[in-house]
C-alpha positions in Angstrom: 0.0 0.0 0.0 2.9 2.3 0.7 4.1 1.8 -2.8 0.7 2.7 -4.2 0.6 5.9 -2.1 4.0 7.1 -3.4 3.4 6.0 -7.1 1.6 9.3 -8.1 4.5 11.4 -6.6 7.1 9.3 -8.5 5.1 9.6 -11.8 4.8 13.4 -11.4 8.5 13.7 -10.8 9.4 11.5 -13.8 7.2 13.6 -16.0 9.4 16.6 -15.2 12.6 14.9 -16.1 11.4 12.7 -18.9 8.9 14.6 -21.1 6.8 12.6 -23.5 7.6 12.3 -27.2 4.5 14.4 -27.9 5.7 17.2 -25.6 9.1 17.2 -27.3 7.5 17.4 -30.7 5.4 20.4 -29.7 8.4 22.4 -28.5 10.7 21.5 -31.4 11.7 24.7 -33.2 11.1 25.2 -36.9 13.8 26.3 -39.2 13.7 29.3 -41.5 16.2 29.9 -44.3 16.5 33.6 -45.3 18.1 34.4 -48.6 19.4 37.9 -49.2 21.1 37.2 -52.5 21.2 40.1 -55.0 21.8 40.3 -58.7 20.0 43.6 -59.3 19.0 46.6 -57.3 20.8 46.8 -53.9 18.4 47.5 -51.0 19.8 49.2 -48.0 17.3 47.5 -45.7 18.2 44.0 -46.6 20.4 43.5 -43.5 17.7 45.0 -41.3 15.1 42.7 -42.8 17.3 39.6 -42.3 18.2 40.6 -38.8 14.5 41.3 -37.9 13.4 37.9 -39.1 16.2 36.3 -37.0 15.1 38.4 -34.0 11.5 37.4 -34.4 12.4 33.8 -34.3 14.6 34.2 -31.3 12.1 36.3 -29.3 9.1 34.1 -30.1 11.1 30.8 -29.6 9.3 29.4 -32.6 12.1 29.0 -35.1 15.8 29.2 -35.7 16.9 31.4 -38.6 19.7 30.7 -41.1 20.9 33.8 -42.9 22.5 33.5 -46.4 23.5 35.8 -49.1 24.1 33.0 -51.6 21.9 30.2 -53.0 24.0 27.2 -52.1 21.5 25.6 -49.7 18.6 25.8 -52.2 19.0 22.2 -53.4 17.9 18.7 -52.5 21.3 17.3 -53.3 23.4 16.1 -50.4 25.8 18.8 -49.3 29.2 18.4 -47.6 31.0 20.3 -44.8 27.9 20.5 -42.5 25.9 22.4 -45.1 22.1 21.9 -44.9 19.9 21.4 -48.0 16.2 22.3 -48.3 15.1 19.1 -46.6 16.4 20.7 -43.3 14.1 23.7 -43.5 10.4 24.4 -42.9 10.2 27.7 -44.9 12.4 29.9 -47.1 12.2 33.7 -47.3 13.5 35.7 -50.2 14.6 39.4 -50.1 16.2 39.2 -53.5 16.6 40.8 -56.9 17.6 39.7 -60.4 18.4 36.3 -61.9 20.1 34.5 -59.0 22.7 31.8 -59.5 20.5 28.7 -59.4 20.8 25.8 -61.8 17.8 23.7 -63.0 18.1 21.2 -60.2 18.0 24.0 -57.6 15.0 25.6 -59.3 13.1 22.3 -59.4 14.1 21.7 -55.8 12.7 25.0 -54.5 9.4 24.5 -56.3 9.1 21.0 -55.0 10.0 22.2 -51.5 6.8 24.2 -51.4 4.5 22.5 -53.9 5.2 18.8 -53.0 6.7 18.9 -49.5 4.1 21.3 -48.2 6.7 23.8 -46.9 6.5 27.6 -46.8 7.7 30.5 -49.0 7.9 34.1 -47.8 8.5 36.8 -50.3 9.8 40.1 -48.9 9.5 43.4 -50.7 11.7 42.8 -53.8 11.1 39.1 -54.1 8.9 39.7 -57.3 11.9 41.6 -58.8 13.6 38.3 -59.1 13.7 35.5 -61.7 11.9 37.1 -64.6 13.3 34.4 -66.9 11.8 31.6 -64.7 8.0 31.7 -65.1 7.4 29.0 -62.5 8.8 31.3 -59.8 6.4 34.1 -60.7 3.5 31.7 -60.6 4.5 30.4 -57.2 5.0 33.9 -55.8 1.9 35.3 -57.4 3.2 38.1 -59.6 6.2 40.2 -60.8 7.4 43.7 -60.1 5.9 46.3 -62.5 7.2 49.5 -61.1 6.6 51.7 -58.0 4.9 54.9 -59.3 5.0 56.7 -55.9 8.5 55.6 -54.9 9.0 55.9 -51.2 6.1 57.8 -49.6 3.6 57.7 -46.7 1.6 54.7 -48.1 -2.1 54.7 -47.2 -3.0 51.1 -46.5 -6.3 49.4 -46.1 -6.5 46.1 -44.2 -9.2 44.4 -46.3 -9.2 41.1 -44.4 -9.3 42.3 -40.8 -10.2 38.9 -39.3 -7.2 37.2 -40.8 -4.7 36.4 -38.0 -1.7 37.7 -40.0 -3.1 41.2 -40.1 -5.9 41.4 -37.5 -3.8 43.3 -35.0 -3.4 46.2 -37.4 -5.8 49.2 -37.7 -8.3 48.9 -40.5 -6.4 51.7 -42.2 -2.9 53.1 -41.5 0.1 54.8 -43.1 3.6 53.6 -43.3 6.6 55.1 -45.1 7.5 52.5 -47.6 7.9 51.7 -51.3 4.9 49.9 -52.7 5.3 47.7 -55.8 2.8 47.5 -58.6 2.3 43.9 -59.6 1.8 42.3 -63.0 0.7 38.8 -63.6 -1.2 39.1 -60.3 -4.8 37.9 -60.0 -7.2 37.9 -57.1 -8.5 34.6 -58.6 -5.3 33.0 -57.4 -4.4 34.9 -54.2 -6.2 36.2 -51.1 -5.3 39.9 -50.6 -4.9 40.9 -47.0 -3.9 44.6 -47.5 -4.1 47.0 -50.4 -3.4 50.7 -51.1 -6.3 53.1 -50.5 -6.6 54.3 -54.1 -8.8 57.3 -52.9 -5.7 58.7 -51.3 -3.2 58.2 -54.1 -1.9 60.6 -56.7 -3.2 58.9 -59.8 -1.4 61.4 -62.1 2.0 59.7 -61.4 3.8 58.4 -64.4 4.1 54.6 -64.6 0.7 53.7 -63.2 -0.3 50.6 -65.2 -3.2 49.1 -63.2 -6.3 50.7 -64.7 -8.4 48.9 -62.1 -6.6 50.9 -59.4 -6.2 47.7 -57.4 -2.8 47.8 -55.8 -2.3 44.7 -53.5 0.2 45.2 -50.7 0.1 41.8 -49.0 -1.3 38.4 -50.2 -1.3 34.7 -49.4 -2.2 31.6 -51.3 -1.8 27.9 -51.2 0.7 26.5 -53.7 0.2 22.8 -54.1 0.6 21.4 -50.6 2.5 24.5 -49.4 1.9 28.1 -48.4 3.1 31.3 -49.9 3.0 34.8 -48.3 4.1 38.0 -50.0 4.2 41.6 -48.9 5.7 44.6 -50.7 6.5 46.2 -47.4 10.1 46.2 -46.3 12.0 48.8 -48.4 12.6 51.2 -45.6 14.1 51.1 -42.1 11.0 52.8 -40.8 8.8 50.0 -42.0 10.9 47.3 -40.3 10.9 49.3 -37.1 7.1 49.5 -37.1 5.8 47.1 -34.3 2.6 46.4 -36.2 4.5 45.5 -39.4 7.0 43.4 -37.4 4.1 41.4 -36.0 2.7 40.9 -39.5 6.0 39.3 -40.5 5.9 37.2 -37.3 2.4 35.9 -38.1 3.3 35.4 -41.7 6.2 33.1 -40.9 4.0 31.2 -38.4 1.4 30.7 -41.1 3.9 29.7 -43.8 5.4 27.1 -41.4 2.0 25.7 -40.5 2.2 27.0 -36.9 -1.0 29.0 -37.4 -4.0 28.8 -39.6 -5.5 31.5 -41.8 -8.1 31.5 -44.6 -6.1 31.7 -47.9 -9.1 31.2 -50.2 -8.9 33.6 -53.1 -11.8 36.0 -53.4 -12.8 39.2 -55.3 -12.0 42.6 -53.9 -14.5 43.4 -51.1 -17.0 46.1 -51.9 -15.9 48.1 -48.8 
């Protein structure tokens, strides 16, 4: 009987020192690979962007971040000298420009990483200013860069999907000093827009405005095969990365892309409001 009385105490103590396999799985950190490779325009905020994504992972305790300015790890080939390939990661983030140094195997591996493996892709600001000669990349991301008529300015933004956990913490409308891209080959039939520019507050006489529908998406998400893709044009300026609300958007975006959080990514027409 004495043994039976002490058994609950023993089991409670054992649980502290020997957590279950389920508990260990729940606390295992994800891994984010951030690529800052550049073959085109040089963005001053790239280092800040990469550092912020690292900081968000550290402070949240949700993921470890691997920062690279090359594309070596974007492969499914076995690498040597302790290098990790795509199989090691849960999501990849691009703050990139130009035609990066990736061969056909690497390109196929990145697409498969998202589409077939169900992993995440996060496009930061200039990601659509990348790989114009690789149509599958533009299809995965959701569009290509087509100019920024207003350059860097106090961008008036509308949160058009305020119940979405990636942006629900933000005001329904706000202003941030940033450079907003105009997108081509973008369609609301394929992506769910979370934020857009408030066209009623824009100078529509600017040269280079190409979207006659006045629909300037700022942030969108969509499924891609089994995986998840997030993109936001925000991130050109230091002010944008210092904005707490914008930082939280990136935090929630990475969580969603990695499957740590759920959000409705169903494409839909532009809301009437």
